[in-house]
C-alpha positions as CSV (number, residue, x, y, z in Angstrom):
1,M,100.4,125.6,125.5
2,N,97.1,124.1,124.5
3,H,96.8,120.9,126.4
4,K,93.6,119.9,124.7
5,A,95.2,120.1,121.2
6,T,98.2,118.1,122.4
7,W,95.9,115.4,123.9
8,N,93.8,115.3,120.7
9,K,97.0,114.8,118.6
10,F,98.2,112.1,121.0
11,S,94.8,110.3,121.1
12,F,94.5,110.3,117.2
13,S,98.1,108.9,116.9
14,F,97.2,106.2,119.5
15,V,94.0,105.3,117.7
16,K,95.8,105.1,114.4
17,K,98.5,102.8,115.8
18,A,95.9,100.7,117.6
19,F,93.8,100.3,114.4
20,K,97.0,99.4,112.4
21,F,97.9,96.8,115.1
22,V,94.4,95.3,115.0
23,L,94.5,95.1,111.2
24,L,98.0,93.5,111.1
25,H,96.8,90.8,113.6
26,M,93.5,90.2,111.9
27,S,95.2,89.7,108.6
28,M,96.9,86.6,110.2
29,Q,93.7,84.7,110.7
30,F,92.5,81.8,108.6
31,F,89.1,83.2,107.9
32,V,90.5,86.2,106.0
33,P,90.6,85.4,102.2
34,P,94.1,85.9,100.7
35,G,93.0,88.8,98.4
36,F,91.5,90.7,101.3
37,R,94.6,89.9,103.5
38,T,96.8,91.8,101.1
39,L,94.4,94.7,101.0
40,M,94.4,94.9,104.8
41,L,98.2,94.8,104.9
42,K,98.3,97.6,102.3
43,F,96.2,99.8,104.6
44,C,98.8,99.0,107.3
45,G,101.6,100.4,105.2
46,I,103.0,97.2,103.5
47,K,104.0,98.3,100.0
48,F,103.1,96.0,97.1
49,K,104.3,96.2,93.5
50,N,101.1,94.3,92.6
51,R,99.2,93.0,95.6
52,K,97.0,90.8,93.3
53,S,100.0,88.6,92.4
54,V,101.0,88.0,96.0
55,F,99.9,85.1,98.1
56,I,100.2,85.5,101.9
57,G,99.3,82.5,104.0
58,T,97.7,82.4,107.4
59,D,99.5,83.3,110.6
60,V,102.0,85.5,108.7
61,L,103.1,88.4,111.0
62,F,104.4,91.7,109.7
63,D,106.0,94.0,112.2
64,N,105.4,97.3,110.5
65,L,104.7,99.5,113.5
66,K,108.1,101.2,114.0
67,N,108.1,103.7,111.1
68,T,109.8,101.3,108.8
69,K,108.8,99.9,105.4
70,T,108.2,96.5,104.0
71,T,108.0,96.3,100.3
72,I,106.9,93.2,98.4
73,G,107.4,92.6,94.7
74,D,105.4,90.8,92.0
75,N,104.5,87.1,92.1
76,V,105.6,86.5,95.7
77,T,104.5,83.6,97.9
78,I,104.8,84.0,101.7
79,T,103.6,80.7,103.3
80,T,102.0,80.0,106.7
81,G,103.7,81.0,109.9
82,T,106.3,83.3,108.4
83,K,107.3,86.3,110.6
84,I,108.7,89.5,109.0
85,I,110.3,91.7,111.7
86,N,111.8,95.1,110.8
87,H,113.9,95.4,113.9
88,F,116.6,93.4,115.7
89,P,118.2,93.8,119.2
90,V,121.7,95.2,119.3
91,L,123.6,93.3,122.0
92,S,126.1,95.0,124.2
93,S,127.8,94.4,127.6
94,K,124.8,96.1,129.1
95,G,122.4,93.8,127.4
96,V,119.8,95.0,124.8
97,T,119.7,98.8,125.0
98,E,118.7,99.6,121.4
99,Y,117.3,98.1,118.3
100,E,118.5,98.2,114.7
101,M,115.5,99.1,112.6
102,G,115.1,99.4,108.9
103,D,113.3,98.4,105.7
104,I,112.7,95.0,104.3
105,V,112.5,94.6,100.6
106,I,111.3,91.4,99.0
107,G,111.9,91.2,95.2
108,D,109.9,89.7,92.4
109,N,109.2,85.9,92.1
110,V,110.3,85.1,95.7
111,F,109.1,82.0,97.6
112,I,109.3,82.1,101.4
113,G,108.8,78.7,103.1
114,M,106.7,77.9,106.2
115,N,107.6,79.3,109.6
116,S,110.5,81.3,108.3
117,L,111.7,84.3,110.3
118,I,113.0,87.4,108.4
119,I,114.6,89.9,110.7
120,K,116.8,93.0,110.4
121,P,116.7,95.4,107.6
122,I,117.4,93.2,104.5
123,T,116.7,92.7,100.8
124,I,115.7,89.4,99.3
125,G,116.7,89.4,95.6
126,N,114.5,88.5,92.7
127,G,113.8,84.8,92.2
128,A,115.1,83.8,95.6
129,V,113.8,80.8,97.6
130,I,113.8,80.7,101.4
131,G,113.6,77.2,102.8
132,A,111.0,76.4,105.5
133,G,112.0,77.3,109.0
134,S,114.9,79.5,107.9
135,V,116.1,82.5,110.0
136,V,117.1,85.2,107.5
137,T,119.3,87.9,109.0
138,K,121.4,88.9,105.9
139,D,120.6,90.0,102.3
140,V,119.7,87.1,100.0
141,P,121.2,87.4,96.4
142,E,119.0,87.0,93.3
143,L,118.2,83.4,92.3
144,S,119.6,82.0,95.5
145,I,118.2,79.2,97.6
146,V,118.8,79.7,101.3
147,G,118.0,77.7,104.4
148,G,118.9,77.1,108.0
149,N,119.5,79.0,111.2
150,P,121.1,81.4,110.4
151,A,120.1,81.1,106.7
152,K,123.0,80.4,104.3
153,I,123.1,79.9,100.6
154,I,122.6,76.2,99.8
155,G,122.1,76.5,96.0
156,K,121.3,78.7,93.0
157,I,118.3,78.5,90.8
158,G,119.3,77.0,87.4
159,E,122.3,75.1,88.7
160,S,122.2,71.3,88.2
161,A,122.6,69.2,91.3
């Protein structure tokens, strides 16, 4: 076995992950222009339908380091302080021994309010609105307004009050 080749493969993998980690966290800063922020996130593996039509505020965290995908549609607004996490602890009598991991898909024309937390593998449907401070752990249907902890449907787009 060639230990040098194994070490080089390991060190390249580590450097790649470290670079991705740094870019993900740099993209959160206030001094990064919104257009450049989406470009940095694209290099980190976030998939955009059209990154130029997406607004991502400051202090938005994407956890895209665990071989999962986050896909963002057209005309999406993700406001300040939102956290998008592709894994969730599985609780058992022995505590947390494993994590549920998977992809997060955000549809077209979605608005995500400040300080929302999106966890677990989920899909947010087209035209959905996530209220500020919501904790989203389940799929959000198209044209739904959700809010709360855990987030629940509180309305539909187009319904009269």
